[in-house]
Structures are given as C-alpha cells and as structure tokens.
C-alpha positions as CSV (number, residue, x, y, z in Angstrom):
1,M,102.9,117.5,100.5
2,A,104.4,117.1,96.6
3,I,107.0,114.3,95.3
4,S,110.4,115.2,95.3
5,D,109.7,117.9,98.0
6,G,112.5,117.0,100.2
7,N,115.6,117.8,97.3
8,G,117.3,120.6,98.8
9,W,120.5,121.3,100.7
10,V,121.0,121.3,105.1
11,L,123.4,123.1,106.5
12,C,124.0,120.9,109.5
13,E,124.7,122.0,112.9
14,R,126.9,119.1,114.0
15,C,129.5,119.0,111.5
16,H,129.0,122.5,109.4
17,T,129.0,120.8,106.2
18,R,126.1,120.5,103.8
19,H,123.8,117.3,103.5
20,W,121.3,116.8,100.9
21,G,117.7,116.0,101.9
22,L,115.7,119.2,103.5
23,Y,113.7,116.3,105.3
24,G,116.9,113.9,105.9
25,A,117.7,111.2,104.0
26,A,118.0,107.2,103.7
27,G,119.6,104.7,101.6
28,L,119.0,100.9,101.7
29,L,122.0,98.3,102.8
30,L,121.1,95.4,100.8
31,V,122.1,92.0,102.2
32,R,122.3,89.0,99.8
33,T,121.3,85.9,102.3
34,D,122.0,83.5,99.6
35,L,126.0,84.1,99.1
36,T,129.0,82.8,101.2
37,P,130.8,85.3,102.4
38,T,128.1,87.7,103.1
39,S,127.7,90.4,100.7
40,V,126.1,93.6,100.3
41,L,125.3,96.2,97.2
42,L,127.4,99.0,97.1
43,Q,126.4,102.0,94.4
44,L,129.4,103.9,92.7
45,R,127.6,107.6,92.6
46,A,127.8,109.2,89.0
47,G,130.5,112.1,89.1
48,W,127.8,114.8,88.9
49,T,126.1,113.5,92.5
50,H,127.0,114.7,95.7
51,G,129.7,112.5,96.7
52,G,130.3,111.2,93.3
53,G,133.0,109.0,92.1
54,T,132.7,107.6,95.5
55,W,130.9,104.2,96.6
56,A,127.7,104.5,98.6
57,L,124.5,103.2,99.4
58,P,121.6,103.8,96.7
59,G,119.6,106.7,98.5
60,G,118.4,109.9,98.5
61,A,116.1,112.7,100.2
62,L,112.8,111.7,101.9
63,D,109.9,113.5,100.9
64,S,107.7,115.2,103.3
65,H,105.5,112.2,104.0
66,E,107.9,109.4,103.7
67,D,109.3,107.5,106.4
68,P,112.9,106.0,105.9
69,V,111.8,102.7,104.8
70,T,109.6,104.0,102.1
71,A,112.2,106.8,101.2
72,A,115.0,103.9,101.0
73,A,112.9,101.7,98.8
74,R,111.8,104.2,96.8
75,E,115.5,105.5,96.2
76,A,116.7,102.0,95.8
77,W,114.1,101.4,92.9
78,E,114.4,104.7,90.9
79,E,118.7,104.0,91.0
80,T,119.1,100.2,90.8
81,G,115.4,99.0,89.6
82,I,115.1,96.8,93.0
83,D,111.4,96.0,93.5
84,P,110.8,96.6,97.5
85,D,108.5,93.7,97.2
86,D,111.8,91.2,96.9
87,L,113.1,92.7,100.1
88,T,112.5,91.7,103.9
89,F,113.3,94.8,105.7
90,K,115.4,94.1,109.3
91,A,116.3,97.1,110.6
92,I,117.1,100.9,110.7
93,Y,120.5,102.7,112.1
94,S,120.0,106.3,112.1
95,D,123.1,108.6,112.1
96,D,121.5,111.8,113.6
97,H,123.1,115.2,113.4
98,G,120.6,117.2,115.0
99,N,119.1,119.1,112.2
100,W,119.5,116.4,109.9
101,R,119.4,112.5,109.7
102,Y,120.6,109.8,107.7
103,D,118.8,106.5,108.1
104,T,120.3,103.4,106.6
105,V,117.6,100.8,106.0
106,I,119.1,97.2,106.3
107,A,117.1,95.1,104.0
108,H,117.7,91.0,103.2
109,A,117.3,89.4,99.8
110,A,117.8,85.8,98.4
111,S,119.2,86.8,95.1
112,D,120.4,89.8,93.0
113,V,116.8,90.9,92.9
114,G,117.6,92.2,89.2
115,A,120.1,95.2,90.5
116,Y,121.3,97.3,87.5
117,E,122.0,101.1,86.8
118,A,118.6,102.2,86.9
119,N,119.2,105.9,86.3
120,A,122.4,108.4,85.9
121,E,122.9,108.5,89.4
122,S,124.9,105.1,89.4
123,A,128.1,104.7,87.6
124,D,128.1,101.2,88.6
125,L,126.6,98.9,91.1
126,R,128.6,95.8,92.6
127,W,128.0,93.3,95.5
128,V,130.7,93.2,97.7
129,D,131.8,91.1,100.3
130,I,131.0,92.9,103.6
131,D,134.6,92.3,105.2
132,E,135.7,94.2,101.9
133,V,133.6,97.3,101.9
134,A,136.0,99.3,104.0
135,S,138.6,98.9,101.3
136,F,136.4,100.7,98.6
137,D,136.8,104.4,98.4
138,L,133.5,105.1,100.4
139,H,131.2,108.2,100.2
140,P,132.4,109.8,103.6
141,G,129.3,109.4,105.4
142,L,129.0,106.0,104.5
143,R,132.9,105.4,105.5
144,A,132.2,107.2,108.7
145,T,129.4,104.8,109.7
146,W,130.5,101.8,108.2
147,P,131.9,100.3,111.4
148,D,128.6,100.4,113.5
149,L,127.0,99.3,109.9
150,I,128.7,96.1,109.7
151,E,127.7,95.0,113.5
152,H,124.0,95.9,112.4
153,V,123.9,93.7,109.5
154,K,125.7,91.0,111.5
155,T,122.9,91.1,114.2
156,S,120.2,91.4,111.1
157,L,121.4,87.8,110.0
158,Q,120.8,86.4,113.4
159,S,117.4,87.6,113.4
C-alpha cells in the first residue's frame, strides 16, 4: 500500500479505451444546498490532463487502500481545496466497466466551501445550475453518465 499507487492506465474491456486509475477512479459531485436553483461544482480540466479542456468533476485514481468516498474527498482537496469535513456525503453512483469503475460520490455543502483552483489540474472552477450542466463541453465520461447522475442528485436532495 502506497500513496499514489493507483496512478496508471487500464485498457477497458467494455469500451476498449484507456481509463485512468489502476484500481478505478472516483470524483466528487458537490451540490450546493444554499442556492436556488440547485448548483453543482464543475472543474475545467487543465489542457495537459486526461480530458483536458473539458468540464468534469474533481476526481482521479483510487489508491489501493482507498474506498470511493475517501478517494473523491482526497482528490477534491488536492484539486479544489475543499475540506471534506465541510461536506455531507449522500450517495455513490457507479459506472462499472468490468475491469474498471468510476464512482461518483454525491455530497452536499451549505456554502461555496472555499473552492479554488488548488493545483495545476484545474484551469477553472464554476458553480453551475444543475439544469445547465449538459450545455457545457463535458468530459466524455461525465457526458455519458450525466442523465443518470442528475436523477441521483435530485433524489439526494429529498433525503
């Protein structure tokens, strides 16, 4: 078990493309509960990153010793400076590809939680009305799962 031992590419058996994360990956779908309309945090991926130039969720590879919530919280801290203690974790949505999986961790926050571009992986951060997310140039993985994710977000707001 080592820090960053999950970094590396996996050739997906389902879609025959490369995915980042030897043990899978996780991202944080952060929902602001103090805004109307409901908004979520999107990250513009830096040009040099996987999916660079597209909007995505803060996230990345799981290390061998991490569960999805731990990994998503760590990645959000590294990329956006968000303290996990300021979040309420609500649900996990899994996009399972067989030999690789991306877990989207849905969490709520009652403020902007001080989000900022904390490292070079973020070119921009923006709180976006949940109904406008699909109009952004989304990372292909987020684009593919967004129709399901939006329903999970709405359910999380009712619980």
